[in-house]
C-alpha positions as CSV (number, residue, x, y, z in Angstrom):
1,I,-23.3,27.4,22.8
2,G,-26.3,28.3,25.0
3,N,-25.0,31.7,25.9
4,V,-24.0,32.5,22.3
5,A,-27.5,31.4,21.1
6,Q,-29.1,33.6,23.7
7,V,-27.1,36.6,22.6
8,Y,-27.7,35.8,18.9
9,F,-31.4,35.4,19.3
10,K,-31.7,38.4,21.6
11,N,-30.0,40.5,18.9
12,L,-32.1,38.9,16.2
13,H,-35.2,39.5,18.1
14,S,-34.3,43.1,18.7
15,S,-33.4,43.6,15.0
16,S,-36.7,42.0,14.0
17,I,-38.7,44.4,16.2
18,K,-36.8,47.4,14.6
19,E,-37.4,46.0,11.1
20,R,-41.1,45.4,11.8
21,E,-41.5,48.9,13.2
22,A,-39.7,50.4,10.2
23,R,-41.7,48.3,7.8
24,G,-44.9,49.4,9.6
25,C,-43.9,53.0,9.1
26,R,-43.3,52.4,5.4
27,I,-46.8,50.8,5.0
28,K,-48.5,53.7,6.8
29,F,-46.6,56.3,4.7
30,S,-47.6,54.4,1.5
31,T,-51.2,54.4,2.5
32,I,-51.1,58.1,3.3
33,T,-49.4,58.8,0.0
34,E,-52.0,57.0,-2.0
35,K,-54.8,58.9,-0.3
36,S,-53.1,62.3,-0.4
37,S,-52.1,62.0,-4.1
38,K,-55.7,61.8,-5.0
39,T,-56.6,65.0,-3.2
40,N,-53.5,67.3,-3.0
41,P,-50.4,67.0,-5.3
42,R,-48.4,69.2,-3.0
43,S,-49.0,66.9,0.0
44,K,-47.6,64.0,-2.1
45,K,-44.3,65.7,-2.5
46,A,-44.1,66.5,1.2
47,I,-44.9,62.9,2.1
48,E,-42.3,61.6,-0.3
49,A,-39.7,63.7,1.4
50,I,-40.8,62.3,4.7
51,M,-40.5,58.8,3.4
52,Q,-37.0,59.5,2.1
53,F,-36.1,60.7,5.6
54,A,-37.6,57.6,7.2
55,T,-35.6,55.4,4.8
56,L,-32.4,57.2,5.8
57,A,-33.3,56.8,9.5
58,L,-33.8,53.1,9.0
59,F,-30.4,52.8,7.3
60,L,-28.7,54.6,10.2
61,L,-30.6,52.4,12.7
62,V,-29.3,49.2,11.0
63,A,-25.8,50.7,10.8
64,V,-25.6,51.7,14.5
65,S,-27.1,48.3,15.6
66,S,-24.1,46.5,14.0
67,V,-21.6,48.5,16.2
68,F,-20.5,47.0,19.5
69,G,-17.9,47.3,22.1
70,G,-14.4,46.1,21.1
71,Y,-14.1,44.0,24.3
72,V,-14.8,40.5,23.1
73,N,-15.2,38.3,26.2
74,I,-13.8,35.1,24.7
75,P,-13.4,33.3,28.1
76,G,-17.0,34.1,28.9
77,T,-19.3,34.5,25.9
78,Y,-17.5,32.0,23.6
79,Y,-16.2,29.5,26.1
80,Q,-17.6,26.0,25.6
81,G,-15.9,24.3,28.5
82,C,-13.0,22.2,29.7
83,F,-12.8,18.9,27.8
84,L,-10.8,15.7,28.2
85,H,-7.8,15.6,25.8
86,F,-4.7,13.4,25.5
87,D,-2.8,11.8,22.6
88,Q,-5.1,8.8,22.1
89,K,-8.3,10.9,22.5
90,S,-8.3,14.4,21.1
91,A,-11.1,16.8,21.8
92,L,-10.5,18.6,18.5
93,L,-8.9,16.7,15.7
94,R,-6.7,19.2,13.9
95,S,-3.5,20.4,15.5
96,V,-2.6,23.6,13.7
97,K,0.0,25.5,15.8
98,T,2.5,25.3,18.6
99,D,3.6,28.6,20.1
100,S,5.7,29.2,23.2
101,N,3.8,32.5,23.7
102,M,0.4,31.0,23.1
103,F,-2.7,33.0,24.1
104,L,-6.3,32.6,23.0
105,R,-6.3,35.0,20.1
106,T,-3.3,33.3,18.6
107,C,-5.3,30.1,18.2
108,L,-8.5,31.9,17.3
109,W,-6.8,33.6,14.3
110,A,-5.3,30.3,13.1
111,C,-8.7,28.5,13.3
112,R,-10.6,31.4,11.7
113,D,-8.2,31.3,8.8
114,I,-9.2,27.7,8.0
115,K,-12.9,28.5,8.7
116,K,-13.4,26.1,11.7
117,L,-16.2,26.5,14.2
118,Y,-14.2,25.8,17.4
119,F,-10.6,26.4,18.6
120,G,-9.0,24.8,21.6
121,V,-5.8,25.4,23.5
122,Q,-3.7,23.1,25.7
123,E,-0.7,25.0,27.1
124,T,1.4,25.9,24.0
125,K,-0.7,23.9,21.4
126,C,-3.6,25.1,19.3
127,Y,-6.4,22.8,17.8
128,C,-9.3,23.5,15.5
129,G,-12.4,21.6,14.5
130,D,-16.1,21.6,13.6
131,K,-17.0,19.0,16.3
132,I,-15.9,18.3,19.9
133,Y,-15.2,14.6,20.3
134,T,-14.7,14.2,24.0
135,N,-16.9,14.9,27.1
136,P,-16.6,18.0,29.3
137,I,-14.8,17.5,32.6
138,T,-14.5,19.5,35.8
139,P,-13.6,23.1,34.9
140,S,-10.8,23.1,37.5
141,K,-8.9,20.6,35.3
142,C,-8.2,23.4,32.9
143,D,-5.8,25.2,35.2
144,R,-2.8,26.2,33.1
145,R,-2.2,29.8,32.4
146,C,-1.6,30.8,28.8
147,P,2.2,31.5,28.4
148,G,1.4,34.6,26.2
149,N,-1.2,36.0,28.6
150,I,-1.4,34.8,32.2
151,R,-4.9,36.3,32.5
152,E,-6.2,33.5,30.2
153,T,-6.5,29.7,30.7
154,C,-5.0,27.3,28.2
155,G,-6.2,23.8,29.2
156,G,-4.4,21.5,31.5
157,S,-2.2,18.3,31.5
158,F,-5.0,16.1,30.1
159,S,-7.5,18.8,29.2
160,M,-8.3,21.4,26.5
161,S,-10.0,24.7,26.9
162,I,-12.4,25.0,23.9
163,F,-14.1,28.1,22.5
164,E,-16.4,28.9,19.7
165,V,-14.8,31.0,17.0
166,P,-16.4,34.5,17.2
167,P,-17.4,36.6,14.1
168,T,-14.7,38.5,12.3
169,T,-14.5,42.1,13.6
170,A,-12.8,45.4,12.6
171,V,-12.1,48.4,14.7
172,I,-14.0,51.7,14.2
173,V,-12.0,54.9,13.9
174,P,-12.1,57.7,14.6
175,A,-13.2,56.4,18.0
176,P,-15.2,58.2,20.7
177,S,-12.8,60.0,23.2
178,K,-13.1,59.4,26.9
179,G,-11.0,62.4,27.6
180,C,-7.4,63.5,28.2
181,Y,-5.5,62.5,31.4
182,F,-2.1,63.3,32.9
183,Y,-0.3,60.0,32.9
184,K,3.4,60.4,33.8
185,E,2.8,60.0,37.5
186,D,-0.5,58.1,37.5
187,L,-1.3,54.8,35.8
188,V,-4.3,55.6,33.5
189,L,-4.4,52.3,31.5
190,D,-2.6,49.2,32.8
191,F,-0.9,47.9,29.6
192,E,1.5,49.5,27.2
193,F,2.6,48.0,23.9
194,K,6.4,48.0,24.2
195,K,7.0,48.1,20.5
196,N,9.1,50.3,18.2
197,F,6.3,51.7,16.1
198,A,7.4,53.1,12.8
199,A,4.2,55.1,12.8
200,M,1.2,55.5,15.1
201,N,-2.5,56.3,14.7
202,Q,-5.8,55.4,16.2
203,R,-6.3,52.4,14.0
204,M,-2.9,50.8,14.8
205,C,-3.3,51.2,18.5
206,A,-7.0,50.0,18.5
207,E,-6.1,46.9,16.5
208,G,-3.3,46.1,18.9
209,C,-5.5,46.5,21.9
210,L,-8.3,44.4,20.2
211,Q,-5.9,41.5,20.0
212,W,-6.0,41.3,23.8
213,S,-9.8,42.1,24.0
214,Y,-9.4,45.4,25.8
215,K,-12.2,47.9,26.2
216,Y,-10.1,51.1,25.9
217,F,-7.0,52.2,24.0
218,G,-4.9,55.3,24.8
219,L,-2.5,57.4,22.8
220,A,0.3,59.4,24.3
221,N,3.5,61.4,23.3
222,G,2.8,61.0,19.5
223,N,3.8,57.3,19.4
224,E,2.8,55.4,22.5
225,C,-0.1,52.9,22.6
226,H,-1.8,51.9,25.8
227,C,-4.7,49.5,26.5
228,G,-6.9,48.7,29.5
229,N,-10.4,47.6,30.6
230,K,-10.6,50.4,33.2
231,I,-9.4,54.0,33.5
232,L,-7.5,53.4,36.7
233,Q,-6.5,56.9,37.8
234,G,-5.0,60.1,36.5
235,K,-6.3,63.7,36.7
236,A,-8.3,65.0,33.8
237,A,-6.2,67.3,31.6
238,P,-7.3,70.1,29.2
239,K,-7.6,69.0,25.6
240,K,-4.6,71.2,24.7
241,F,-2.3,68.7,26.4
242,C,-3.4,66.0,24.0
243,N,-2.6,67.8,20.7
244,T,0.6,66.1,19.7
245,R,0.6,64.9,16.1
246,C,0.6,61.1,15.6
247,K,4.0,59.8,14.3
248,K,3.6,59.6,10.6
249,G,-0.2,59.7,11.1
250,L,-3.0,61.5,9.3
251,E,-2.7,65.3,9.1
252,N,-5.4,66.1,11.7
253,E,-4.9,63.0,13.9
254,T,-3.4,63.6,17.4
255,C,-1.9,61.0,19.7
256,G,-2.0,62.5,23.2
257,G,1.0,64.5,24.4
258,P,4.3,64.4,26.3
259,M,2.5,64.7,29.6
260,A,-1.0,63.4,28.9
261,M,-2.8,60.5,27.3
262,E,-6.1,60.6,25.4
263,V,-8.3,57.5,26.1
264,F,-10.8,56.1,23.5
265,D,-13.6,53.6,23.5
266,L,-12.6,50.5,21.5
267,L,-15.5,49.9,19.2
268,T,-15.8,47.2,16.5
269,T,-18.1,46.0,13.8
270,H,-18.7,42.7,12.0
271,I,-17.1,42.4,8.6
């Protein structure tokens, strides 16, 4: 909770400073307008135009400040710890789901749907709650890899990995491009969705990669979706190699090419 609080108050503090600065600008402009209107009517119109511009700038400032990287570090930022858990003493009281392919976001979504503050995983089981009822134990006791994503930890034999439910987010498209890369011989991003997509576009791929908390998504060959946290290798390709139309996508939307992948930043915003 401490890390989350620090991030929250840091953002709150930053927003407060921006709001105070903007409010100070409005006060100064108002003062100037009052003085100028008494002496020169033309200057009043000019200052009113400036104030309208300042208001627009403030709006854009607030809008941009709500945008952040799509990589949601659930095991880091939202991790509460490893807690004792067994049949007679449950860390979180509500068992909501059992899934042989359990990974963190599977449980996160289930607990978000019922508006709980915490979610916890123990191997294939998902729990939710508003209060943690047992004590934290040695982190090494949560040593089981999630069956649906071996990069994540899903508790242990008598332990539960517990996380705070993060805010709901949505992907931002069109997304900023990181460039076009030849990818047939080089591994550009390390994960490809092996799914028979009926259609493909930026939003579909970004939302798929967001499920796994990746930083980047990549589109190739009109219907391929790739994800990764790092551009591993691959030679930069001219943009013309990434001009294949997305499969059943928007008219002007491209999804890489037969030989090249276009990589994008995965950005999200709170909703």
